[in-house]
C-alpha positions as CSV (number, residue, x, y, z in Angstrom):
1,M,-38.2,-60.5,-52.2
2,K,-35.2,-58.4,-53.5
3,R,-35.0,-55.7,-56.0
4,N,-32.1,-55.6,-58.5
5,N,-29.9,-53.5,-56.3
6,G,-30.1,-56.0,-53.5
7,K,-32.3,-53.9,-51.1
8,K,-34.9,-56.1,-49.6
9,L,-38.6,-55.1,-49.8
10,E,-41.0,-55.8,-47.0
11,Q,-43.6,-58.4,-47.9
12,T,-47.1,-57.4,-46.9
13,P,-49.9,-59.9,-46.2
14,L,-52.9,-59.7,-48.7
15,S,-55.5,-59.1,-45.9
16,A,-55.6,-55.4,-46.5
17,T,-55.3,-55.8,-50.2
18,H,-58.1,-58.4,-50.2
19,R,-60.3,-56.2,-48.0
20,F,-59.7,-53.4,-50.4
21,F,-61.2,-55.5,-53.3
22,Q,-64.1,-56.5,-51.1
23,K,-64.8,-52.9,-50.2
24,L,-65.2,-52.1,-53.9
25,G,-67.9,-54.8,-54.0
26,Y,-66.1,-57.3,-56.3
27,K,-67.8,-60.7,-56.3
28,N,-66.0,-64.0,-56.4
29,D,-66.6,-64.8,-60.1
30,E,-65.9,-61.4,-61.4
31,Q,-62.6,-60.6,-63.2
32,L,-60.3,-58.0,-61.6
33,R,-58.4,-56.1,-64.3
34,F,-55.0,-54.8,-63.6
35,V,-52.5,-52.8,-65.5
36,L,-48.7,-52.7,-64.7
37,V,-46.8,-49.5,-65.6
38,H,-43.2,-48.9,-65.1
39,D,-43.0,-46.2,-62.4
40,A,-39.8,-44.6,-63.8
41,K,-41.3,-44.4,-67.2
42,N,-44.3,-42.7,-65.9
43,N,-42.7,-39.9,-64.0
44,H,-43.2,-36.3,-65.2
45,Y,-39.7,-35.8,-66.5
46,Q,-40.0,-38.8,-68.9
47,R,-43.6,-37.8,-69.8
48,Y,-42.6,-34.4,-71.0
49,S,-39.0,-35.1,-72.0
50,S,-38.0,-35.1,-75.7
51,N,-35.6,-38.0,-74.9
52,S,-37.8,-40.7,-76.4
53,N,-34.8,-43.0,-76.5
54,S,-34.7,-43.5,-72.8
55,A,-34.7,-47.1,-71.7
56,Y,-37.6,-46.4,-69.5
57,S,-39.7,-45.0,-72.5
58,R,-39.5,-48.5,-74.0
59,M,-40.9,-50.4,-71.0
60,P,-44.2,-52.0,-71.9
61,V,-47.5,-51.6,-70.3
62,I,-48.8,-55.0,-69.1
63,P,-52.5,-55.6,-68.8
64,L,-53.4,-58.5,-66.5
65,Y,-56.5,-60.1,-65.1
66,K,-57.9,-62.9,-62.7
67,P,-61.2,-63.9,-61.2
68,F,-61.5,-62.5,-57.6
69,H,-61.9,-66.0,-56.0
70,L,-58.7,-67.2,-57.6
71,I,-56.4,-64.4,-56.3
72,E,-53.8,-65.9,-53.8
73,S,-54.1,-65.2,-50.1
74,Q,-50.9,-63.2,-49.8
75,V,-49.3,-60.6,-51.8
76,P,-45.9,-62.3,-52.4
77,F,-47.7,-65.2,-54.1
78,I,-50.2,-63.4,-56.3
79,T,-49.9,-64.5,-59.9
80,L,-52.2,-63.0,-62.6
81,Y,-52.6,-63.7,-66.3
82,S,-51.7,-61.8,-69.3
83,N,-53.9,-61.5,-72.4
84,Y,-52.1,-64.5,-73.8
85,G,-52.7,-66.6,-70.7
86,Q,-49.1,-66.4,-69.4
87,P,-48.7,-66.2,-65.7
88,V,-47.2,-63.0,-64.3
89,H,-45.8,-62.9,-60.7
90,L,-47.2,-59.5,-59.4
91,F,-44.8,-58.8,-56.5
92,G,-41.9,-59.7,-58.7
93,Q,-42.9,-57.2,-61.3
94,N,-43.4,-54.6,-58.5
95,A,-39.8,-55.2,-57.3
96,R,-38.6,-54.6,-60.8
97,G,-40.1,-51.2,-60.8
98,Y,-43.6,-51.7,-62.1
99,A,-46.5,-49.9,-60.4
100,I,-49.6,-52.0,-59.7
101,F,-52.8,-50.4,-60.9
102,M,-56.4,-51.8,-61.1
103,E,-59.5,-50.7,-62.9
104,V,-62.0,-49.6,-60.2
105,N,-65.2,-49.9,-62.1
106,Y,-66.4,-53.3,-63.5
107,R,-66.6,-54.6,-67.1
108,E,-66.4,-58.2,-68.3
109,S,-63.5,-57.5,-70.7
110,R,-61.4,-54.6,-71.9
111,Q,-63.4,-54.4,-75.1
112,S,-66.9,-54.4,-73.4
113,D,-68.8,-51.5,-71.9
114,F,-68.7,-50.8,-68.2
115,Q,-71.5,-52.5,-66.3
116,D,-71.1,-51.3,-62.7
117,I,-69.8,-48.4,-60.7
118,R,-67.8,-49.7,-57.8
119,A,-66.8,-46.3,-56.4
120,Q,-66.5,-42.6,-56.8
121,F,-62.9,-41.6,-56.2
122,I,-60.2,-38.9,-56.4
123,D,-56.4,-38.7,-56.6
124,V,-54.8,-36.0,-54.4
125,D,-51.2,-35.4,-55.6
126,L,-49.3,-33.1,-53.2
127,N,-45.9,-33.6,-54.6
128,K,-46.0,-31.7,-57.8
129,V,-46.1,-28.0,-58.6
130,S,-47.1,-27.2,-62.2
131,A,-47.7,-24.0,-64.1
132,Y,-48.1,-22.9,-67.7
133,L,-46.3,-19.6,-68.5
134,D,-46.4,-17.5,-71.8
135,T,-42.7,-16.8,-72.0
136,K,-39.5,-18.5,-71.0
137,Q,-38.6,-15.5,-68.8
138,Q,-41.8,-15.9,-66.8
139,A,-41.1,-19.6,-66.4
140,M,-37.5,-18.9,-65.3
141,K,-38.7,-16.3,-62.7
142,K,-41.3,-18.8,-61.4
143,A,-38.6,-21.5,-61.1
144,E,-36.2,-19.0,-59.2
145,S,-39.1,-18.1,-56.9
146,L,-39.8,-21.8,-56.1
147,Q,-36.2,-22.6,-55.5
148,A,-35.8,-19.7,-53.1
149,S,-38.9,-20.5,-51.2
150,Q,-38.4,-21.4,-47.5
151,S,-41.9,-22.7,-47.1
152,D,-42.6,-24.7,-50.3
153,T,-39.3,-26.6,-50.7
154,V,-38.7,-28.4,-54.0
155,T,-36.1,-30.9,-55.1
156,S,-36.2,-30.4,-58.9
157,V,-37.6,-27.9,-61.4
158,N,-38.0,-28.6,-65.1
159,I,-39.1,-26.2,-67.8
160,T,-40.3,-27.5,-71.2
161,R,-41.7,-25.7,-74.3
162,T,-45.0,-27.1,-75.3
163,P,-46.2,-27.5,-78.9
164,S,-48.5,-24.5,-78.6
165,G,-45.4,-22.3,-77.7
166,R,-46.1,-21.9,-74.0
167,Y,-43.7,-23.0,-71.3
168,L,-44.6,-25.8,-68.8
169,L,-42.9,-25.6,-65.4
170,L,-42.9,-28.8,-63.4
171,A,-41.4,-29.1,-59.9
172,E,-41.4,-31.8,-57.2
173,R,-41.6,-31.0,-53.5
174,T,-39.3,-32.6,-51.0
175,R,-40.4,-35.6,-49.1
176,S,-40.6,-33.7,-45.8
177,R,-42.8,-31.0,-47.4
178,V,-45.1,-33.6,-48.8
179,E,-45.6,-35.2,-45.4
180,Q,-46.5,-31.8,-44.0
181,L,-49.0,-31.1,-46.8
182,K,-50.5,-34.6,-46.2
183,K,-51.3,-33.9,-42.5
184,A,-52.7,-30.4,-43.4
185,Y,-54.9,-31.8,-46.1
186,L,-56.4,-34.4,-43.9
187,N,-57.0,-31.9,-41.1
188,R,-58.5,-29.4,-43.5
189,H,-61.0,-32.0,-44.9
190,S,-61.5,-34.3,-42.0
191,K,-65.2,-33.7,-41.8
192,S,-65.9,-34.4,-45.5
193,L,-63.5,-37.4,-45.5
194,K,-64.7,-39.2,-42.3
195,N,-66.6,-41.9,-44.3
196,A,-64.2,-42.2,-47.2
197,M,-61.8,-45.1,-47.7
198,I,-58.4,-43.4,-47.8
199,V,-55.3,-45.0,-49.5
200,E,-52.1,-43.2,-48.8
201,T,-49.6,-43.1,-51.7
202,K,-46.1,-41.6,-51.7
203,N,-47.3,-38.2,-53.0
204,G,-50.7,-37.9,-51.5
205,F,-53.9,-39.9,-51.2
206,H,-56.5,-41.8,-53.2
207,M,-60.0,-41.3,-51.7
208,Y,-62.8,-43.7,-52.4
209,W,-66.5,-43.7,-51.7
210,P,-67.8,-47.2,-52.5
211,I,-71.1,-47.1,-54.5
212,Q,-73.9,-49.5,-54.6
213,D,-76.4,-49.7,-57.6
214,G,-74.6,-46.7,-59.2
215,S,-75.6,-45.1,-62.5
216,I,-73.0,-45.1,-65.3
217,D,-74.5,-41.8,-66.5
218,K,-73.9,-40.2,-63.1
219,F,-70.3,-41.2,-62.7
220,V,-68.4,-38.6,-64.6
221,P,-70.5,-35.5,-63.3
222,I,-69.9,-36.8,-59.7
223,Q,-66.2,-37.2,-60.4
224,K,-65.9,-33.7,-61.7
225,A,-67.9,-32.4,-58.7
226,L,-65.4,-34.3,-56.4
227,V,-62.4,-32.8,-58.2
228,Q,-63.9,-29.3,-57.7
229,K,-64.6,-29.9,-54.0
230,F,-61.3,-31.5,-53.0
231,S,-58.9,-29.7,-55.5
232,S,-57.8,-33.2,-56.7
233,D,-56.3,-34.3,-60.1
234,P,-58.8,-33.1,-62.8
235,R,-57.9,-36.1,-65.1
236,I,-59.5,-38.6,-62.8
237,T,-62.9,-38.6,-64.3
238,N,-63.1,-41.4,-66.8
239,L,-64.8,-44.8,-66.2
240,S,-61.8,-46.8,-67.1
241,R,-59.4,-45.0,-64.7
242,A,-57.0,-47.4,-63.0
243,M,-55.7,-46.6,-59.6
244,R,-52.8,-47.9,-57.5
245,V,-53.5,-51.0,-55.5
246,P,-52.6,-51.0,-51.7
247,G,-50.2,-53.6,-50.6
248,F,-47.6,-52.8,-53.3
249,Y,-44.7,-50.4,-53.7
250,H,-44.6,-47.0,-55.3
251,M,-41.3,-47.3,-57.2
252,K,-40.6,-44.0,-58.9
253,D,-37.5,-43.7,-56.8
254,P,-36.1,-47.3,-56.7
255,D,-33.8,-46.3,-53.8
256,D,-36.7,-45.1,-51.7
257,P,-39.8,-47.4,-52.3
258,F,-43.0,-46.4,-50.6
259,M,-45.7,-48.9,-49.5
260,V,-49.1,-47.9,-50.8
261,K,-51.5,-48.6,-47.9
262,V,-55.0,-48.1,-46.7
263,K,-55.0,-45.4,-44.0
264,Q,-58.7,-45.4,-43.3
265,W,-61.4,-47.9,-44.4
266,G,-64.4,-45.5,-44.0
267,R,-67.9,-46.5,-43.2
268,S,-69.0,-50.2,-43.6
269,Q,-71.9,-49.6,-46.0
270,P,-71.5,-48.4,-49.6
271,F,-73.2,-45.1,-50.7
272,S,-75.8,-44.5,-53.2
273,Q,-74.7,-41.8,-55.6
274,N,-77.5,-39.5,-54.5
275,E,-76.6,-40.0,-50.9
276,L,-72.9,-39.1,-51.6
277,V,-73.8,-35.9,-53.5
278,N,-76.0,-34.8,-50.6
279,A,-73.6,-35.8,-47.9
280,L,-70.7,-33.9,-49.5
281,Q,-72.9,-31.1,-50.8
282,L,-71.5,-31.6,-54.2
283,T,-72.4,-29.2,-57.0
284,I,-73.3,-31.2,-60.2
285,G,-73.4,-30.4,-63.9
286,S,-75.4,-27.3,-64.8
287,D,-75.4,-26.2,-61.1
288,A,-71.7,-26.1,-61.2
289,Q,-71.6,-24.1,-64.4
290,R,-74.1,-21.6,-63.0
291,A,-72.0,-21.2,-59.8
292,Q,-68.9,-20.7,-61.8
293,R,-70.5,-17.9,-63.9
294,S,-71.8,-16.2,-60.8
295,R,-68.2,-15.8,-59.3
């Protein structure tokens, strides 16, 4: 499979991807729901840029689906269906710059309520540095400090004025710095993550704790507690959250694609939600609020 610039992408067998679906507890007759988002469109510069005329800003989001038992046995041959029943070749879209995401939790259709919790999960992004500052001078000073840093090296810094009048600073770390932080993060949390399924992305990790017989009502409080414990992305708390699928490329930099892959499979049996809370000593709901007030 080749991308537009002619650089050949490695083709990865589905075995790990298929095992990933199985670890999430999907049954043969259940629909897997995917969404394709153009990686370049979804980067932080485009998200906060006022340049809405960018070609990337007009790239469509593509919802797709297919029953688990009909998904092809190897990644290069996977074809899913659009809402109009049109076949879409997944690896071909990935080669064109689309990221492959999948809803983790189960529902029969995009219009229906969620019926099953398949995992509790987090997104650890070690690439980005962000800060809200009250004045432009503060933002510029922070940017200068980042660019001068010998330890936390960055490749780019952008400052934008928000609708509220504050200034948002966004910076991206160098690839070598991200790799250092990945190793340090896994070492720091090795005990807590020993039973988790770990998917490595270009910028960090997605951590999963597969769940059996989970409660819909408990999902969000546990997600928030995981965010607190692991200092992960605070947005990853909603039932409909879609995550990157291992076996496909991260394409935000088309000249430097990164294969998303399972780094650790975790334990063989899924958790109950109560077991996970106890095992990780998570602080849930009102307990978390009381702990916050006591600091």
